[in-house]
DSSP file (Angstrom, degrees, kcal/mol; ACC not computed):
  #  RESIDUE AA STRUCTURE BP1 BP2  ACC     N-H-->O    O-->H-N    N-H-->O    O-->H-N    TCO  KAPPA ALPHA  PHI   PSI    X-CA   Y-CA   Z-CA
    1    1 A M              0   0    0      0, 0.0     0, 0.0     0, 0.0     0, 0.0   0.000 360.0 360.0 360.0 -35.4   -7.7  -17.3  -23.0
    2    2 A G        +     0   0    0      2,-0.1     2,-0.3     0, 0.0     0, 0.0   0.546 360.0  98.3 -78.5  -6.2   -5.3  -14.4  -22.3
    3    3 A M  S    S-     0   0    0      1,-0.1     2,-0.3     0, 0.0     0, 0.0  -0.602  76.2-121.1 -87.4 143.3   -6.4  -14.2  -18.6
    4    4 A R        -     0   0    0     -2,-0.3     2,-0.2     1,-0.1    -2,-0.1  -0.653  28.2-119.2 -82.3 135.2   -4.3  -15.9  -15.9
    5    5 A A        -     0   0    0     -2,-0.3     2,-0.5     1,-0.1    -1,-0.1  -0.541  24.1-119.0 -73.8 136.3   -6.2  -18.5  -13.8
    6    6 A E        -     0   0    0     -2,-0.2     3,-0.1     1,-0.2    -1,-0.1  -0.675  23.4-166.5 -76.9 120.2   -6.4  -17.7  -10.1
    7    7 A T        +     0   0    0     -2,-0.5     2,-0.3     1,-0.2    -1,-0.2   0.746  69.5   8.5 -83.8 -23.6   -4.7  -20.6   -8.3
    8    8 A H  S    S-     0   0    0      0, 0.0     2,-0.3     0, 0.0    -1,-0.2  -0.992  77.2-109.1-152.7 152.7   -6.0  -19.7   -4.9
    9    9 A M        -     0   0    0     -2,-0.3     2,-0.4    -3,-0.1    -2,-0.0  -0.640  33.7-125.7 -82.0 140.8   -8.5  -17.3   -3.3
   10   10 A K        -     0   0    0     -2,-0.3     2,-0.8    41,-0.1    -1,-0.0  -0.736  17.7-134.3 -89.6 135.1   -7.1  -14.5   -1.3
   11   11 A D    >   -     0   0    0     -2,-0.4     3,-1.1     1,-0.2     4,-0.2  -0.790  19.7-176.0 -96.3 103.6   -8.4  -14.2    2.3
   12   12 A E  G >  S+     0   0    0     -2,-0.8     3,-1.2     1,-0.2    -1,-0.2   0.698  76.8  74.5 -71.4 -17.3   -9.4  -10.6    3.1
   13   13 A T  G 3  S+     0   0    0      1,-0.2    -1,-0.2    85,-0.0    -2,-0.0   0.700  90.5  56.4 -70.7 -17.3  -10.2  -11.6    6.7
   14   14 A V  G <  S+     0   0    0     -3,-1.1    -1,-0.2     2,-0.1    -2,-0.2   0.526  82.6 101.5 -89.5  -5.7   -6.5  -11.9    7.5
   15   15 A I  S <  S-     0   0    0     -3,-1.2     6,-0.1    -4,-0.2     7,-0.1  -0.679  82.5-114.0 -79.8 125.1   -5.8   -8.3    6.5
   16   16 A P        -     0   0    0      0, 0.0     2,-0.2     0, 0.0    -1,-0.1  -0.153  27.7-110.5 -57.1 150.4   -5.5   -6.1    9.6
   17   17 A K  S    S+     0   0    0     86,-0.1     3,-0.3    83,-0.1    86,-0.3  -0.533  78.3  38.1 -77.1 149.2   -8.1   -3.4   10.2
   18   18 A G  S    S-     0   0    0     81,-2.1    84,-0.1    83,-0.9    83,-0.1  -0.623 105.0 -54.8 109.2-167.5   -7.0    0.1    9.9
   19   19 A F  S    S+     0   0    0     -2,-0.2    75,-2.5    74,-0.1     2,-0.2   0.492 105.8  73.8 -91.9  -6.2   -4.7    2.1    7.7
   20   20 A Y  B    S-A   93   0A   0      2,-0.3    73,-0.2    -3,-0.3    72,-0.1  -0.686  82.4-118.0-116.3 162.9   -1.5    0.0    8.2
   21   21 A C  S    S+     0   0    0     71,-2.6    11,-2.9    -2,-0.2     2,-0.3   0.020  99.1  41.0 -86.0  26.6   -0.2   -3.4    7.0
   22   22 A Y  E     -B   31   0B   0      9,-0.3    -2,-0.3    70,-0.2     2,-0.3  -0.961  65.2-156.8-158.2 166.2   -0.1   -4.5   10.7
   23   23 A S  E     -B   30   0B   0      7,-2.0     7,-3.6    -2,-0.3     2,-0.5  -0.928  21.1-121.8-141.6 170.4   -2.0   -4.2   13.9
   24   24 A V  E     -B   29   0B   0     -2,-0.3     2,-0.5     5,-0.2     5,-0.2  -0.971  28.7-178.1-117.9 117.5   -1.2   -4.5   17.6
   25   25 A I  E >  S-B   28   0B   0      3,-3.0     3,-2.1    -2,-0.5    -2,-0.0  -0.971  72.6 -16.9-120.5 121.0   -3.2   -7.2   19.4
   26   26 A N  T 3  S-     0   0    0     -2,-0.5    -1,-0.2     1,-0.3     3,-0.1   0.877 129.6 -52.5  52.7  40.8   -2.6   -7.6   23.2
   27   27 A G  T 3  S+     0   0    0      1,-0.2     2,-0.4    -3,-0.1    -1,-0.3   0.434 116.7 114.7  79.9  -1.1    0.6   -5.6   22.9
   28   28 A E  E <   -B   25   0B   0     -3,-2.1    -3,-3.0     2,-0.0     2,-0.4  -0.873  67.2-126.2-107.4 133.9    2.0   -7.8   20.1
   29   29 A R  E     -B   24   0B   0     -2,-0.4     2,-0.6    -5,-0.2    -5,-0.2  -0.642  23.0-162.9 -76.6 126.8    2.5   -6.5   16.5
   30   30 A V  E     -B   23   0B   0     -7,-3.6    -7,-2.0    -2,-0.4     2,-0.2  -0.953   9.1-147.9-116.2 113.7    0.8   -8.7   14.0
   31   31 A Q  E     -B   22   0B   0     -2,-0.6    -9,-0.3    -9,-0.2   -10,-0.0  -0.525  24.3-106.7 -80.1 142.7    2.0   -8.2   10.4
   32   32 A C    >   -     0   0    0    -11,-2.9     3,-1.3    -2,-0.2   -17,-0.1  -0.524  26.1-135.1 -63.5 133.2   -0.4   -8.6    7.4
   33   33 A P  T 3  S+     0   0    0      0, 0.0    -1,-0.1     0, 0.0   -18,-0.1   0.664 102.6  57.1 -68.4 -13.3    0.6  -11.9    5.8
   34   34 A Y  T 3  S+     0   0    0    -20,-0.1    16,-3.2    15,-0.1     2,-0.3   0.622  90.2  88.8 -90.4 -13.5    0.4  -10.3    2.4
   35   35 A W  E <   +C   49   0C   0     -3,-1.3     2,-0.3    14,-0.2    14,-0.2  -0.634  48.8 149.5 -89.8 142.9    3.0   -7.6    3.2
   36   36 A N  E     -C   48   0C   0     12,-2.1    12,-2.6    -2,-0.3     2,-0.4  -0.959  40.8-113.9-156.9 170.5    6.7   -8.0    2.6
   37   37 A R  E     -C   47   0C   0     -2,-0.3     2,-0.5    10,-0.2    10,-0.2  -0.946  30.5-120.6-113.4 135.4    9.8   -6.1    1.8
   38   38 A I    >   -     0   0    0      8,-3.7     3,-2.1    -2,-0.4     2,-0.1  -0.619  31.8-120.2 -75.8 119.8   11.7   -6.7   -1.5
   39   39 A K  T 3  S+     0   0    0     -2,-0.5     3,-0.1     1,-0.3    -1,-0.1  -0.406  96.7   4.3 -60.7 131.7   15.3   -7.8   -0.7
   40   40 A D  T 3  S+     0   0    0      1,-0.2    -1,-0.3    -2,-0.1     3,-0.1   0.717  98.5 154.6  63.2  22.1   17.7   -5.3   -2.2
   41   41 A G    <   -     0   0    0     -3,-2.1     5,-0.2     5,-0.1    -1,-0.2  -0.264  53.0 -81.8 -74.4 167.7   14.8   -3.1   -3.3
   42   42 A L    >   -     0   0    0      3,-0.4     3,-2.2     1,-0.1    -1,-0.1  -0.429  57.6 -90.1 -69.3 144.0   15.1    0.6   -3.9
   43   43 A Y  T 3  S+     0   0    0      1,-0.3    -1,-0.1     2,-0.2    47,-0.0  -0.311 111.8   4.4 -56.2 131.9   14.9    2.8   -0.7
   44   44 A Q  T 3  S+     0   0    0     46,-0.1    -1,-0.3     1,-0.1    46,-0.2   0.635 126.2  68.9  61.6  18.1   11.3    3.8   -0.1
   45   45 A E    <   +     0   0    0     -3,-2.2    12,-0.7    45,-0.1    -3,-0.4   0.026  68.6  95.5-141.4  25.9   10.1    1.6   -3.0
   46   46 A D        +     0   0    0     -5,-0.2    -8,-3.7    10,-0.1     2,-0.2   0.276  52.4 111.7-106.4  11.2   10.8   -1.8   -1.5
   47   47 A G  E     -C   37   0C   0    -10,-0.2     9,-1.9    40,-0.1     2,-0.4  -0.570  45.6-169.0 -80.8 148.8    7.4   -2.6    0.0
   48   48 A Y  E     -CD  36  55C   0    -12,-2.6   -12,-2.1     7,-0.2     2,-0.5  -0.998  14.6-161.5-142.3 137.2    5.4   -5.4   -1.7
   49   49 A C  E  >> -CD  35  54C   0      5,-2.9     5,-1.8    -2,-0.4     4,-1.7  -0.961   2.5-170.4-118.1 112.3    1.8   -6.5   -1.3
   50   50 A S  T  45S+     0   0    0    -16,-3.2   -15,-0.1    -2,-0.5    -1,-0.1   0.691  87.9  64.0 -77.4 -15.9    1.1  -10.1   -2.5
   51   51 A F  T  45S+     0   0    0    -17,-0.2    -1,-0.2     1,-0.2   -41,-0.1   0.945 117.5  27.5 -66.4 -47.2   -2.7   -9.4   -2.1
   52   52 A L  T  45S-     0   0    0      2,-0.2    -2,-0.2   -18,-0.1    -1,-0.2   0.688 102.0-135.0 -82.0 -19.6   -2.4   -6.8   -4.8
   53   53 A E  T  <5 +     0   0    0     -4,-1.7     2,-0.3     1,-0.3    -3,-0.2   0.903  68.5 114.3  59.9  43.5    0.6   -8.5   -6.4
   54   54 A Q  E   < -D   49   0C   0     -5,-1.8    -5,-2.9     4,-0.0    -1,-0.3  -0.978  52.8-151.9-141.8 152.9    2.2   -5.0   -6.6
   55   55 A S  E  >  -D   48   0C   0     -2,-0.3     4,-2.4    -7,-0.2    -7,-0.2  -0.668  40.9 -98.4-112.0 172.1    5.2   -3.2   -5.2
   56   56 A D  H  > S+     0   0    0     -9,-1.9     4,-2.8    -2,-0.2     5,-0.3   0.916 126.8  54.4 -54.6 -42.4    5.8    0.4   -4.4
   57   57 A W  H  > S+     0   0    0    -12,-0.7     4,-2.7   -10,-0.3    -1,-0.2   0.931 108.3  48.3 -61.0 -44.9    7.7    0.5   -7.8
   58   58 A D  H  > S+     0   0    0      2,-0.2     4,-2.2     1,-0.2    -1,-0.2   0.925 113.1  46.7 -60.9 -45.0    4.7   -0.9   -9.6
   59   59 A I  H  X S+     0   0    0     -4,-2.4     4,-1.8     1,-0.2    -2,-0.2   0.916 115.2  45.6 -66.1 -43.5    2.2    1.5   -8.1
   60   60 A N  H  X S+     0   0    0     -4,-2.8     4,-1.9    -5,-0.2    21,-0.3   0.883 111.3  53.5 -66.4 -38.2    4.5    4.5   -8.7
   61   61 A E  H  < S+     0   0    0     -4,-2.7    -2,-0.2    -5,-0.3    -1,-0.2   0.900 108.8  48.9 -62.4 -41.3    5.2    3.4  -12.3
   62   62 A K  H  < S+     0   0    0     -4,-2.2    -1,-0.2     1,-0.2    -2,-0.2   0.871 109.3  52.3 -66.9 -37.6    1.5    3.1  -13.0
   63   63 A A  H  < S+     0   0    0     -4,-1.8    -1,-0.2     1,-0.2    -2,-0.2   0.854  87.1 171.7 -68.5 -33.6    0.9    6.6  -11.6
   64   64 A G     <  +     0   0    0     -4,-1.9    17,-2.6    -5,-0.1     2,-0.4  -0.370  49.3   6.5  67.1-133.7    3.6    8.0  -13.8
   65   65 A M  E    S-E   80   0D   0     15,-0.2     2,-0.4    -2,-0.1    15,-0.2  -0.697  70.7-150.5 -89.2 134.7    4.0   11.8  -14.0
   66   66 A L  E     -E   79   0D   0     13,-3.6    13,-2.2    -2,-0.4     2,-0.3  -0.837  11.9-171.4-107.5 143.4    1.9   13.8  -11.6
   67   67 A T        +     0   0    0     -2,-0.4     2,-0.3    11,-0.2     0, 0.0  -0.881  11.9 155.2-126.8 161.9    0.7   17.3  -12.2
   68   68 A G        -     0   0    0      8,-0.5     8,-2.8    -2,-0.3     2,-0.4  -0.952  33.0-102.6-167.5-174.6   -1.0   19.9  -10.1
   69   69 A W  B     -F   75   0E   0     -2,-0.3     2,-0.1     6,-0.3     5,-0.0  -0.963  23.7-127.1-129.1 141.7   -1.8   23.5   -9.5
   70   70 A R    >   -     0   0    0      4,-3.4     3,-1.9    -2,-0.4     6,-0.1  -0.352  37.7-102.9 -75.9 165.9   -0.4   26.0   -7.0
   71   71 A S  T 3  S+     0   0    0      1,-0.3    -1,-0.1     2,-0.1    -2,-0.0   0.732 122.8  59.9 -64.6 -22.0   -2.8   28.0   -4.8
   72   72 A D  T 3  S-     0   0    0      2,-0.1    -1,-0.3     1,-0.0    -2,-0.0   0.388 122.1-105.9 -86.8   5.7   -2.3   31.0   -7.1
   73   73 A G  S <  S+     0   0    0     -3,-1.9    -2,-0.1     1,-0.3    -1,-0.0   0.413  78.8 130.6  89.4  -2.4   -3.6   29.0  -10.0
   74   74 A K        -     0   0    0      1,-0.1    -4,-3.4    -5,-0.0    -1,-0.3  -0.629  62.8-107.6 -84.5 144.1   -0.3   28.5  -11.7
   75   75 A P  B     -F   69   0E   0      0, 0.0    -6,-0.3     0, 0.0    -1,-0.1  -0.393  25.4-129.6 -71.3 144.5    0.6   24.9  -12.8
   76   76 A L        -     0   0    0     -8,-2.8    -8,-0.5    -2,-0.1     3,-0.1  -0.639  34.8 -98.4 -84.0 150.5    3.2   23.0  -10.9
   77   77 A P        -     0   0    0      0, 0.0    -1,-0.1     0, 0.0   -11,-0.1  -0.473  50.0 -95.8 -67.0 142.4    5.9   21.4  -13.0
   78   78 A P        -     0   0    0      0, 0.0     2,-0.4     0, 0.0   -11,-0.2  -0.274  45.4-166.5 -58.4 143.1    5.2   17.6  -13.6
   79   79 A V  E     -E   66   0D   0    -13,-2.2   -13,-3.6    -3,-0.1     2,-0.2  -0.987  22.3-110.9-133.9 144.4    6.9   15.3  -11.2
   80   80 A S  E  >  -E   65   0D   0     -2,-0.4     4,-1.5   -15,-0.2   -15,-0.2  -0.496  16.7-133.6 -74.4 140.1    7.4   11.6  -11.3
   81   81 A A  H  >>S+     0   0    0    -17,-2.6     5,-1.9   -21,-0.3     4,-0.7   0.793 110.6  57.9 -60.8 -28.1    5.5    9.4   -8.7
   82   82 A H  H  45S+     0   0    0    -22,-0.2     3,-0.3   -18,-0.2    -1,-0.2   0.895 102.4  53.5 -66.8 -39.5    8.9    7.7   -8.2
   83   83 A E  H  45S+     0   0    0      1,-0.2    -2,-0.2    -3,-0.2    -1,-0.2   0.881 117.0  34.7 -65.4 -39.3   10.5   11.0   -7.3
   84   84 A I  H  <5S-     0   0    0     -4,-1.5    -1,-0.2    -5,-0.0    -2,-0.2   0.452 105.5-126.1 -95.4  -1.0    8.0   11.8   -4.5
   85   85 A K  T  <5 -     0   0    0     -4,-0.7    -3,-0.2    -3,-0.3    -4,-0.1   0.967  36.1-179.9  57.2  59.8    7.5    8.2   -3.5
   86   86 A M      < +     0   0    0     -5,-1.9     2,-0.2   -30,-0.1    -4,-0.1   0.892  59.2  71.5 -61.6 -44.3    3.7    8.3   -3.9
   87   87 A S        -     0   0    0    -31,-0.2     3,-0.2    -6,-0.2   -40,-0.1  -0.549  62.5-167.0 -75.8 139.4    3.2    4.7   -2.8
   88   88 A L    > > +     0   0    0     -2,-0.2     5,-2.2     5,-0.2     3,-1.0   0.052  52.8 114.4-115.7  25.4    3.7    4.1    0.9
   89   89 A L  G > 5S+     0   0    0      1,-0.2     3,-2.8     3,-0.2   -41,-0.2   0.907  74.9  62.3 -56.9 -41.0    3.8    0.3    1.0
   90   90 A W  G 3 5S+     0   0    0      1,-0.3    -1,-0.2   -43,-0.3    -2,-0.1   0.783 104.4  47.8 -55.8 -28.0    7.5    0.6    2.1
   91   91 A D  G < 5S-     0   0    0     -3,-1.0    -1,-0.3     2,-0.1    -2,-0.2   0.205 123.0-108.6 -98.1  13.4    6.2    2.4    5.2
   92   92 A E  T < 5S+     0   0    0     -3,-2.8   -71,-2.6     1,-0.3     2,-0.5   0.785  70.6 145.2  62.9  32.0    3.6   -0.3    5.8
   93   93 A C  B   < -A   20   0A   0     -5,-2.2    -1,-0.3   -73,-0.2   -73,-0.3  -0.868  55.1-105.6 -97.3 133.7    0.7    1.9    4.8
   94   94 A K        +     0   0    0    -75,-2.5    -6,-0.1    -2,-0.5    -1,-0.1  -0.227  37.8 172.4 -62.1 141.6   -2.1    0.0    3.1
   95   95 A E  S    S+     0   0    0     -8,-0.1    -1,-0.1    -6,-0.0   -75,-0.0   0.367  73.1  72.7-118.1  -8.0   -2.6    0.4   -0.7
   96   96 A C  S    S-     0   0    0      2,-0.1     3,-0.1     1,-0.0     4,-0.1   0.717  84.6-144.2 -83.6 -21.3   -5.2   -2.4   -0.8
   97   97 A D        +     0   0    0      1,-0.2     3,-0.4   -78,-0.1     2,-0.4   0.743  50.6 140.8  63.5  24.3   -8.1   -0.5    0.8
   98   98 A V  S    S-     0   0    0      1,-0.2    -1,-0.2     2,-0.1    -2,-0.1  -0.837  70.4  -1.1-100.3 136.5   -9.3   -3.7    2.5
   99   99 A N  S    S+     0   0    0     -2,-0.4   -81,-2.1     1,-0.1    -1,-0.2   0.892  78.1 161.5  56.1  45.1  -10.6   -3.5    6.2
  100  100 A M        +     0   0    0     -3,-0.4    -1,-0.1   -83,-0.2     3,-0.1   0.584  31.2 114.2 -75.7  -9.8   -9.9    0.2    6.3
  101  101 A E  S    S-     0   0    0      1,-0.1   -83,-0.9   -83,-0.1    -3,-0.0  -0.290  85.5 -86.3 -60.5 149.4  -12.1    0.7    9.3
  102  102 A D    >   -     0   0    0      1,-0.2     3,-2.1   -85,-0.1     4,-0.3  -0.303  29.9-132.3 -59.1 133.6  -10.2    1.8   12.4
  103  103 A E  G >  S+     0   0    0      1,-0.3     3,-0.5   -86,-0.3    -1,-0.2   0.712 106.2  59.3 -62.9 -18.7   -8.9   -1.2   14.3
  104  104 A D  G >  S+     0   0    0      1,-0.2     3,-1.5     2,-0.1    -1,-0.3   0.478  76.6  95.1 -85.4  -2.5  -10.3    0.4   17.5
  105  105 A D  G <  S+     0   0    0     -3,-2.1    -1,-0.2     1,-0.3    -2,-0.1   0.790  83.6  50.5 -60.8 -28.4  -13.9    0.5   16.2
  106  106 A N  G <  S+     0   0    0     -3,-0.5     2,-0.3    -4,-0.3    -1,-0.3   0.487  89.9  98.1 -91.8  -1.2  -14.7   -2.8   17.9
  107  107 A F    <   -     0   0    0     -3,-1.5     2,-0.3    -4,-0.0    -3,-0.0  -0.653  55.5-160.5 -88.9 141.9  -13.5   -1.9   21.3
  108  108 A T              0   0    0     -2,-0.3    -2,-0.0     1,-0.1    -3,-0.0  -0.894 360.0 360.0-116.7 152.0  -15.8   -0.7   24.0
  109  109 A S              0   0    0     -2,-0.3    -1,-0.1     0, 0.0    -2,-0.0   0.462 360.0 360.0 -94.4 360.0  -14.9    1.3   27.1
């Protein structure tokens, strides 16, 4: 009862191949139909993926505080995913992991 009903199926076949939210076909840039930029969004957190129904802000918020270790074994101070801009949707880098194979894989020489 608490789950939202899916109103339409999402088509993974329209998501470009490769690591980016676009591809170049015959010299023309083709944008993923699910990618957009949030109008008046925060700098480097204004990307939005309607396939994931998430923005850079959402992804960074979910990641929260990040911790790590220096090469000498000492801990790094915690840092917010917002501060380091962990999500790269704003830069048109995929966060969906769909069709991640290289777009050049189907070309023959």
